C-alpha positions as a printed NumPy array, in Angstrom:
array([[ 22.678, -31.663, -25.005],
       [ 22.608, -34.638, -27.311],
       [ 21.555, -36.858, -24.427],
       [ 18.672, -34.655, -23.627],
       [ 17.641, -34.442, -27.286],
       [ 17.585, -38.305, -27.398],
       [ 15.264, -38.331, -24.34 ],
       [ 13.019, -35.634, -25.785],
       [ 12.648, -37.488, -29.123],
       [ 10.956, -40.4  , -27.278],
       [  7.983, -38.191, -26.547],
       [  5.468, -38.125, -29.311],
       [  4.067, -34.789, -28.006],
       [  7.172, -32.891, -29.418],
       [  7.216, -32.141, -33.122],
       [ 10.57 , -30.273, -33.14 ],
       [ 13.706, -30.364, -31.105],
       [ 16.685, -27.898, -31.492],
       [ 19.68 , -26.958, -29.258],
       [ 21.532, -23.831, -28.363],
       [ 24.97 , -24.443, -26.905],
       [ 27.243, -21.768, -25.32 ],
       [ 24.437, -19.327, -24.319],
       [ 24.271, -17.502, -22.003],
       [ 27.81 , -18.763, -20.978],
       [ 30.255, -21.232, -22.331],
       [ 29.136, -24.103, -19.96 ],
       [ 25.399, -23.494, -20.449],
       [ 22.926, -24.282, -23.181],
       [ 19.241, -24.843, -23.933],
       [ 17.345, -27.553, -25.613],
       [ 14.051, -26.12 , -26.928],
       [ 11.166, -28.578, -27.379],
       [  8.294, -27.405, -29.568],
       [  5.114, -29.362, -28.704],
       [  2.283, -30.292, -31.082],
       [ -1.036, -28.24 , -30.944],
       [ -3.326, -28.856, -28.059],
       [ -5.751, -30.908, -30.199],
       [ -2.906, -33.251, -31.293],
       [ -1.775, -34.379, -27.826],
       [ -3.359, -35.804, -24.695],
       [ -1.145, -34.221, -21.961],
       [ -0.523, -30.679, -20.952],
       [  2.946, -29.112, -20.958],
       [  3.02 , -29.311, -17.108],
       [  2.145, -33.03 , -17.186],
       [  4.993, -33.584, -19.69 ],
       [  7.489, -31.491, -17.802],
       [  6.844, -33.526, -14.59 ],
       [  7.388, -36.799, -16.49 ],
       [ 10.456, -35.419, -18.193],
       [ 12.173, -33.758, -15.198],
       [ 13.517, -36.941, -13.358],
       [ 14.829, -38.412, -16.641],
       [ 17.022, -35.413, -17.525],
       [ 17.974, -34.772, -13.965],
       [ 19.51 , -38.238, -13.805],
       [ 21.983, -37.42 , -16.531],
       [ 25.562, -37.471, -15.019],
       [ 27.747, -34.319, -15.018],
       [ 25.078, -31.802, -15.892],
       [ 22.409, -29.902, -14.014],
       [ 19.277, -29.864, -16.161],
       [ 15.572, -29.218, -15.61 ],
       [ 12.545, -28.433, -17.734],
       [ 11.023, -24.978, -17.871],
       [  7.619, -24.285, -19.367],
       [  7.46 , -20.783, -20.956],
       [  5.253, -18.26 , -19.267],
       [  2.018, -17.375, -21.016],
       [  2.392, -13.574, -20.723],
       [  5.459, -13.072, -22.838],
       [  8.386, -13.228, -20.399],
       [ 11.606, -14.986, -21.257],
       [ 11.508, -18.721, -21.198],
       [ 14.506, -18.829, -18.9  ],
       [ 12.788, -16.67 , -16.316],
       [ 11.565, -18.584, -13.305],
       [  8.509, -17.565, -11.213],
       [ 10.557, -17.313,  -8.083],
       [ 13.232, -14.619,  -8.122],
       [ 14.087, -13.695,  -4.613],
       [ 16.983, -11.163,  -4.038],
       [ 19.043, -10.962,  -0.905],
       [ 20.759,  -7.585,  -0.509],
       [ 23.633,  -6.605,   1.806],
       [ 26.817,  -4.577,   2.163],
       [ 28.655,  -7.59 ,   3.568],
       [ 31.258,  -9.547,   1.693],
       [ 30.34 , -11.996,  -1.038],
       [ 31.85 , -14.794,   0.915],
       [ 29.501, -14.23 ,   3.878],
       [ 26.659, -13.567,   1.532],
       [ 27.387, -17.001,  -0.092],
       [ 27.056, -18.689,   3.205],
       [ 23.654, -17.125,   3.921],
       [ 22.406, -18.044,   0.486],
       [ 23.554, -21.588,   0.978],
       [ 21.568, -21.818,   4.269],
       [ 18.516, -20.384,   2.411],
       [ 18.783, -22.97 ,  -0.314],
       [ 19.045, -25.805,   2.156],
       [ 15.748, -24.632,   3.838],
       [ 14.061, -24.472,   0.47 ],
       [ 15.239, -27.868,  -0.452],
       [ 13.25 , -29.234,   2.467],
       [ 10.072, -27.932,   0.957],
       [  8.634, -30.068,  -1.904],
       [  6.861, -27.048,  -3.308],
       [ 10.156, -25.638,  -4.683],
       [ 11.761, -27.273,  -7.663],
       [ 15.279, -26.568,  -9.14 ],
       [ 16.382, -24.098,  -6.6  ],
       [ 19.344, -22.189,  -7.957],
       [ 21.325, -18.896,  -7.343],
       [ 23.451, -16.558,  -9.448],
       [ 26.135, -16.265,  -6.722],
       [ 28.689, -18.953,  -7.452],
       [ 32.175, -18.824,  -5.815],
       [ 33.824, -20.796,  -8.576],
       [ 36.295, -18.398, -10.173],
       [ 39.93 , -19.01 ,  -9.172],
       [ 41.899, -15.865,  -8.463],
       [ 45.376, -14.938,  -7.056],
       [ 45.242, -12.269,  -4.438],
       [ 48.289, -10.167,  -3.581],
       [ 48.804,  -8.57 ,  -0.217],
       [ 51.498,  -5.867,  -0.053],
       [ 53.579,  -5.367,   3.004],
       [ 53.28 ,  -1.448,   2.92 ],
       [ 55.834,  -0.836,   5.692],
       [ 58.592,  -2.91 ,   4.083],
       [ 57.787,  -1.47 ,   0.691],
       [ 58.035,   2.127,   2.129],
       [ 61.447,   1.236,   3.791],
       [ 62.83 ,   0.115,   0.483],
       [ 61.44 ,   3.081,  -1.441],
       [ 58.909,   1.147,  -3.504],
       [ 55.434,   2.571,  -3.911],
       [ 52.246,   0.462,  -4.085],
       [ 51.541,   1.978,  -7.469],
       [ 54.866,   0.786,  -8.729],
       [ 54.185,  -2.767,  -7.649],
       [ 50.739,  -2.676,  -9.251],
       [ 52.062,  -1.243, -12.523],
       [ 54.882,  -3.837, -12.63 ],
       [ 52.523,  -6.812, -12.099],
       [ 50.012,  -5.338, -14.606],
       [ 52.812,  -4.849, -17.312],
       [ 54.68 ,  -8.158, -16.898],
       [ 51.599, -10.409, -16.651],
       [ 48.873,  -8.532, -18.458],
       [ 50.92 ,  -6.481, -21.034],
       [ 51.267,  -2.771, -21.59 ],
       [ 51.481,  -0.937, -24.874],
       [ 54.408,   1.407, -24.541],
       [ 54.744,   2.785, -28.075],
       [ 53.961,   2.133, -31.714],
       [ 56.182,   1.927, -34.858],
       [ 55.427,   1.981, -38.515],
       [ 56.792,  -0.469, -41.075],
       [ 55.801,  -0.717, -44.769],
       [ 52.835,   1.67 , -44.2  ],
       [ 51.422,  -0.464, -41.328],
       [ 51.326,   0.69 , -37.672],
       [ 52.118,  -1.82 , -34.987],
       [ 51.86 ,  -1.713, -31.075],
       [ 54.84 ,  -2.48 , -29.008],
       [ 53.606,  -4.466, -26.016],
       [ 55.93 ,  -5.191, -23.042],
       [ 55.145,  -8.45 , -21.314],
       [ 56.874, -11.516, -19.789],
       [ 57.12 , -14.527, -22.043],
       [ 54.257, -16.979, -21.539],
       [ 56.639, -19.616, -20.033],
       [ 57.419, -17.236, -17.116],
       [ 53.87 , -16.278, -16.262],
       [ 52.009, -19.56 , -16.141],
       [ 52.128, -20.371, -12.353],
       [ 51.468, -18.361,  -9.223],
       [ 55.083, -18.783,  -8.298],
       [ 56.166, -16.785, -11.223],
       [ 54.933, -13.658,  -9.602],
       [ 57.577, -14.023,  -6.943],
       [ 60.306, -13.887,  -9.5  ],
       [ 59.417, -10.454, -10.672],
       [ 61.568,  -7.496,  -9.592],
       [ 60.829,  -3.816,  -8.862],
       [ 63.058,  -0.963,  -8.783],
       [ 63.59 ,   0.547,  -5.326],
       [ 65.712,   3.231,  -3.636],
       [ 69.033,   3.809,  -5.36 ],
       [ 67.798,   1.784,  -8.382],
       [ 68.221,  -1.502,  -6.482],
       [ 66.303,  -4.337,  -7.988],
       [ 64.056,  -5.773,  -5.253],
       [ 62.35 ,  -9.238,  -5.748],
       [ 58.578,  -8.946,  -5.475],
       [ 58.625, -11.958,  -3.11 ],
       [ 60.142,  -9.635,  -0.412],
       [ 57.318,  -7.18 ,  -0.649],
       [ 54.073,  -9.21 ,  -1.255],
       [ 52.436, -12.397,  -0.194],
       [ 50.197, -14.301,  -2.76 ],
       [ 47.322, -16.649,  -2.051],
       [ 44.772, -18.486,  -4.251],
       [ 41.212, -17.762,  -3.508],
       [ 37.828, -18.463,  -5.102],
       [ 35.575, -15.445,  -6.001],
       [ 32.275, -14.966,  -7.66 ],
       [ 32.184, -15.156, -11.34 ],
       [ 29.831, -12.214, -11.444],
       [ 29.636,  -9.346,  -8.872],
       [ 25.96 ,  -8.784,  -8.821],
       [ 24.396,  -5.594,  -7.382],
       [ 20.693,  -4.727,  -6.62 ],
       [ 19.958,  -1.031,  -5.756],
       [ 23.755,  -0.391,  -5.68 ],
       [ 24.386,  -2.965,  -2.953],
       [ 25.845,  -6.593,  -3.206],
       [ 23.163,  -9.05 ,  -3.905],
       [ 22.426, -12.674,  -4.682],
       [ 19.232, -13.886,  -6.452],
       [ 17.669, -17.212,  -5.543],
       [ 15.547, -18.592,  -8.318],
       [ 13.238, -21.646,  -8.422],
       [ 10.271, -23.196, -10.158],
       [  7.181, -24.146,  -8.068],
       [  5.2  , -27.371,  -8.157],
       [  1.619, -27.251,  -9.548],
       [  0.197, -27.786,  -6.126],
       [  1.987, -24.699,  -4.756],
       [  0.969, -21.05 ,  -5.592],
       [  3.424, -18.353,  -6.128],
       [  1.914, -16.38 ,  -3.114],
       [  2.473, -19.252,  -0.783],
       [  5.933, -19.74 ,  -1.987],
       [  6.884, -16.065,  -1.524],
       [  5.35 , -16.042,   2.002],
       [  7.403, -19.124,   2.899],
       [ 10.525, -17.457,   1.778],
       [  9.75 , -14.272,   3.743],
       [  9.342, -16.454,   6.765],
       [ 12.785, -18.098,   6.155],
       [ 14.313, -14.701,   5.68 ],
       [ 13.008, -13.499,   9.078],
       [ 14.632, -16.496,  10.694],
       [ 18.059, -16.809,   9.133],
       [ 19.119, -13.413,   7.781],
       [ 21.662, -11.642,  10.067],
       [ 21.479,  -7.855,  10.673],
       [ 22.303,  -5.746,   7.646],
       [ 20.616,  -8.108,   5.206],
       [ 17.362,  -7.235,   3.381],
       [ 15.274,  -8.892,   0.733],
       [ 13.577,  -7.771,  -2.486],
       [ 11.859,  -9.306,  -5.387],
       [ 12.566,  -9.35 ,  -9.119],
       [ 10.96 , -10.569, -12.315],
       [  7.609, -12.376, -12.05 ],
       [  7.7  , -12.352,  -8.259],
       [  7.872,  -8.612,  -8.239],
       [  5.05 ,  -8.296, -10.738],
       [  2.927, -10.643,  -8.674],
       [  3.472,  -8.825,  -5.434],
       [  2.749,  -5.494,  -7.038],
       [ -0.292,  -6.803,  -8.738],
       [ -1.55 ,  -8.377,  -5.496],
       [ -1.223,  -4.952,  -3.788],
       [ -2.999,  -3.284,  -6.685],
       [ -5.779,  -5.872,  -6.511],
       [ -6.364,  -5.094,  -2.83 ],
       [ -6.695,  -1.43 ,  -3.667],
       [ -8.991,  -2.035,  -6.569],
       [-11.112,  -4.418,  -4.551],
       [-11.402,  -1.918,  -1.662],
       [-12.306,   0.931,  -4.068],
       [-14.882,  -1.24 ,  -5.782],
       [-16.537,  -1.995,  -2.437],
       [-16.398,   1.682,  -1.489],
       [-17.861,   2.742,  -4.804],
       [-20.785,   0.19 ,  -4.543],
       [-21.338,   1.294,  -0.985],
       [-21.624,   4.943,  -1.903],
       [-23.983,   4.175,  -4.792],
       [-26.23 ,   2.142,  -2.579],
       [-26.176,   4.733,   0.138],
       [-27.372,   7.331,  -2.324],
       [-29.972,   5.104,  -3.565],
       [-31.418,   3.906,  -0.245],
       [-30.731,   7.316,   1.517],
       [-29.165,   5.394,   4.353],
       [-25.758,   4.288,   5.487],
       [-27.088,   1.168,   7.324],
       [-28.968,  -0.519,   4.477],
       [-25.94 ,  -0.664,   2.148],
       [-23.94 ,  -2.233,   4.898],
       [-26.575,  -4.912,   5.327],
       [-26.666,  -5.534,   1.61 ],
       [-22.806,  -5.834,   1.359],
       [-22.745,  -8.537,   4.01 ],
       [-23.324, -10.908,   1.18 ],
       [-19.938, -10.148,  -0.339],
       [-17.727, -11.92 ,   2.294],
       [-20.131, -14.824,   2.14 ],
       [-19.68 , -15.168,  -1.599],
       [-15.817, -14.792,  -1.152],
       [-15.869, -17.716,   1.178],
       [-17.645, -19.795,  -1.41 ],
       [-15.258, -18.781,  -4.163],
       [-12.141, -19.569,  -2.088],
       [-13.611, -22.821,  -1.086],
       [-14.326, -23.74 ,  -4.686],
       [-10.71 , -22.803,  -5.634],
       [ -9.483, -25.029,  -2.729],
       [-11.488, -28.042,  -3.655],
       [-10.588, -27.849,  -7.471],
       [ -6.877, -27.202,  -6.943],
       [ -7.096, -23.6  ,  -8.084],
       [ -4.913, -20.7  ,  -6.977],
       [ -5.384, -17.016,  -6.437],
       [ -4.046, -15.746,  -9.759],
       [ -5.021, -12.91 , -12.03 ],
       [ -7.856, -14.924, -13.549],
       [ -9.412, -15.874, -10.27 ],
       [ -8.984, -12.272,  -9.078],
       [-11.026, -10.996, -12.079],
       [-13.772, -13.546, -10.999],
       [-13.761, -12.164,  -7.454],
       [-14.226,  -8.597,  -8.651],
       [-17.02 ,  -9.789, -10.892],
       [-18.612, -11.654,  -8.031],
       [-19.015,  -8.547,  -6.015],
       [-21.38 ,  -6.868,  -8.467],
       [-23.295, -10.113,  -8.888],
       [-23.992, -11.133,  -5.256],
       [-25.044,  -7.676,  -4.079],
       [-28.184,  -7.97 ,  -6.227],
       [-29.58 , -10.5  ,  -3.843],
       [-29.244,  -8.158,  -0.839],
       [-30.663,  -5.305,  -2.843],
       [-33.881,  -7.315,  -3.706],
       [-34.493,  -8.286,  -0.022],
       [-33.753,  -4.931,   1.584],
       [-35.469,  -2.745,  -0.946],
       [-38.74 ,  -4.698,  -0.917],
       [-38.691,  -4.962,   2.935],
       [-38.367,  -1.126,   3.142],
       [-41.309,  -0.774,   0.769],
       [-43.411,  -3.034,   3.052],
       [-42.457,  -1.06 ,   6.087],
       [-43.513,   2.138,   4.404],
       [-46.873,   0.483,   3.835],
       [-47.317,  -0.116,   7.535],
       [-45.839,  -3.597,   8.07 ],
       [-43.598,  -3.988,  11.043],
       [-39.806,  -4.665,  10.484],
       [-39.837,  -8.361,  11.26 ],
       [-42.801,  -9.185,   9.267],
       [-41.617,  -6.991,   6.337],
       [-38.262,  -8.881,   6.029],
       [-39.881, -12.24 ,   6.36 ],
       [-42.394, -11.53 ,   3.608],
       [-39.605,  -9.83 ,   1.523],
       [-37.392, -12.893,   1.82 ],
       [-40.241, -15.229,   0.862],
       [-41.393, -13.217,  -2.095],
       [-37.899, -12.544,  -3.431],
       [-36.794, -16.085,  -3.127],
       [-37.836, -17.133,  -6.567],
       [-36.108, -14.209,  -8.467],
       [-32.999, -14.681,  -6.364],
       [-32.834, -18.443,  -7.144],
       [-33.52 , -17.752, -10.796],
       [-30.679, -15.221, -11.003],
       [-28.296, -17.515,  -9.274],
       [-29.256, -20.441, -11.327],
       [-28.745, -18.449, -14.498],
       [-25.321, -17.344, -13.405],
       [-24.197, -20.628, -12.184],
       [-25.362, -22.543, -15.278],
       [-23.73 , -19.875, -17.436],
       [-20.375, -20.225, -15.628],
       [-20.314, -24.141, -15.636],
       [-19.053, -24.344, -19.148],
       [-16.17 , -22.066, -18.036],
       [-15.525, -24.214, -15.013],
       [-15.414, -27.432, -17.136],
       [-13.578, -25.834, -20.137],
       [-10.92 , -27.827, -21.95 ],
       [ -8.414, -27.085, -24.723],
       [ -5.778, -24.42 , -24.984],
       [ -5.982, -21.77 , -22.248],
       [ -8.615, -23.722, -20.303],
       [ -6.852, -22.989, -16.952],
       [ -7.745, -19.346, -17.12 ],
       [-11.411, -19.998, -17.944],
       [-11.677, -22.671, -15.268],
       [-10.436, -20.247, -12.636],
       [-12.989, -17.59 , -13.39 ],
       [-15.794, -20.274, -13.797],
       [-15.176, -21.905, -10.418],
       [-14.91 , -18.562,  -8.635],
       [-18.378, -17.702,  -9.881],
       [-19.92 , -21.042,  -9.402],
       [-18.693, -21.44 ,  -5.84 ],
       [-19.22 , -17.792,  -4.823],
       [-22.81 , -17.515,  -6.203],
       [-23.912, -20.902,  -4.841],
       [-22.634, -20.604,  -1.215],
       [-23.101, -16.863,  -1.196],
       [-26.768, -17.156,  -2.193],
       [-27.4  , -19.804,   0.302],
       [-25.94 , -17.881,   3.266],
       [-27.433, -14.568,   1.959],
       [-30.939, -15.851,   2.357],
       [-30.349, -16.304,   6.149],
       [-27.784, -13.633,   7.023],
       [-29.251, -10.663,   5.307],
       [-32.791, -10.933,   6.847],
       [-31.205, -11.583,  10.208],
       [-28.996,  -8.45 ,  10.01 ],
       [-31.845,  -6.503,   8.632],
       [-33.882,  -7.318,  11.753],
       [-31.066,  -6.226,  13.965],
       [-29.689,  -3.151,  12.291],
       [-32.256,  -1.666,   9.97 ],
       [-34.336,   1.348,  11.069],
       [-38.054,   0.885,  11.692],
       [-39.821,   2.724,   8.879],
       [-43.459,   1.588,   9.37 ],
       [-46.227,   4.221,   9.71 ],
       [-48.749,   3.628,  12.521],
       [-51.749,   4.709,  10.484],
       [-51.249,   2.353,   7.667],
       [-51.117,  -1.413,   7.46 ],
       [-50.318,  -3.763,   4.59 ],
       [-53.123,  -6.374,   4.409],
       [-52.213,  -8.322,   1.363],
       [-49.66 ,  -8.747,  -1.374],
       [-50.892,  -9.576,  -4.827],
       [-48.554, -10.793,  -7.642],
       [-47.683,  -8.327, -10.349],
       [-45.554,  -8.353, -13.427],
       [-41.977,  -8.552, -12.5  ],
       [-42.656,  -9.069,  -8.738],
       [-45.338,  -8.324,  -6.126],
       [-47.512,  -5.361,  -5.357],
       [-48.414,  -4.349,  -1.82 ],
       [-51.981,  -3.211,  -1.467],
       [-52.336,  -0.985,   1.66 ],
       [-55.376,  -0.636,   3.778],
       [-55.874,   2.526,   5.881],
       [-57.117,   2.01 ,   9.377]])
């Protein structure tokens, strides 16, 4: 801990360093580094952690790594990856499977500080009773267990009082006779006819290594694999990669689950898909009621996947990830981009009702609605650019939303101007009246006015 403190004090970004030793276990501890305010330093916590990691990892005799605290209030020791392997098999076999899993993860540079809570590092002496021989000699297994418990662990057999104080009487072998595994063989138990039988004649002892903690998940034996992820790797990609490994190496009878941030992410991702689908359904039903058609809303909503493509492309180019902030931007984008399709389809329907054929109506509608569409897109993109270029504390969240809107509106608008008129021509119903023709379109406040001429 002192060596890590010395390294940390070399960084001007830290204003306070303090250490906690012996927590959560005797051989563990934490060195907490409090950084200066965002305005007083030039590097982010992730950049500092990347620079600090190789220095503290090189310290001999310890396993140390930096952890940046989550921004949503979880414990600072909690890692984003918490993958649980569950089975009814023995802990020894489970440990072998976990070791294979860790070896596969170590080959992926996206995983950092891979660890597990299953450690076979607790020495234990295991006794195997020869039940047939014990029965022949009139010694019950319970007698053997009680004798070993009493002589090695101690048993309170009575109490006595002296000078007003009460004392326990504990029966136990002296410490000199219970310090090695061979001392167990020197114990005696009472057999048939009150014969004293050496324990070595009834049991065999062997030294084994067992888990320090017997972890369970959903009432079954389990082992958790935890890890940090590199900035270039998203949590969703990491979990997908681990699911792929699990499908390849886990034997029958083994299942997987998630815990901590990983479980929250998987649940929130599923919730987002439901919310996104419901939002699309709600918009579709509202448009269907407004246009009194089930085809026109479908044409309008073709702009949604086009904008999603632009948003995901913007995240890819800027190094963003699909997180809670970018998901908010995607849902916002649905309501923004559908306005373009509404402008084109609604005006094309009005022109058809005035007598213009479908192809000419959608051409005229796209041409006349081009300016308001570009003005709307320009206003939204220019308004989102400050978010995309944000700096300071919490800039990552604002940047994600900003780039989603900038990329989605830009590419979505460009493709909408071609795709929506084309699909309108192919799918929309012909609504023109043979007795009426639209001869001219005059500009009016807020748009254009069709002046019909009756033949």
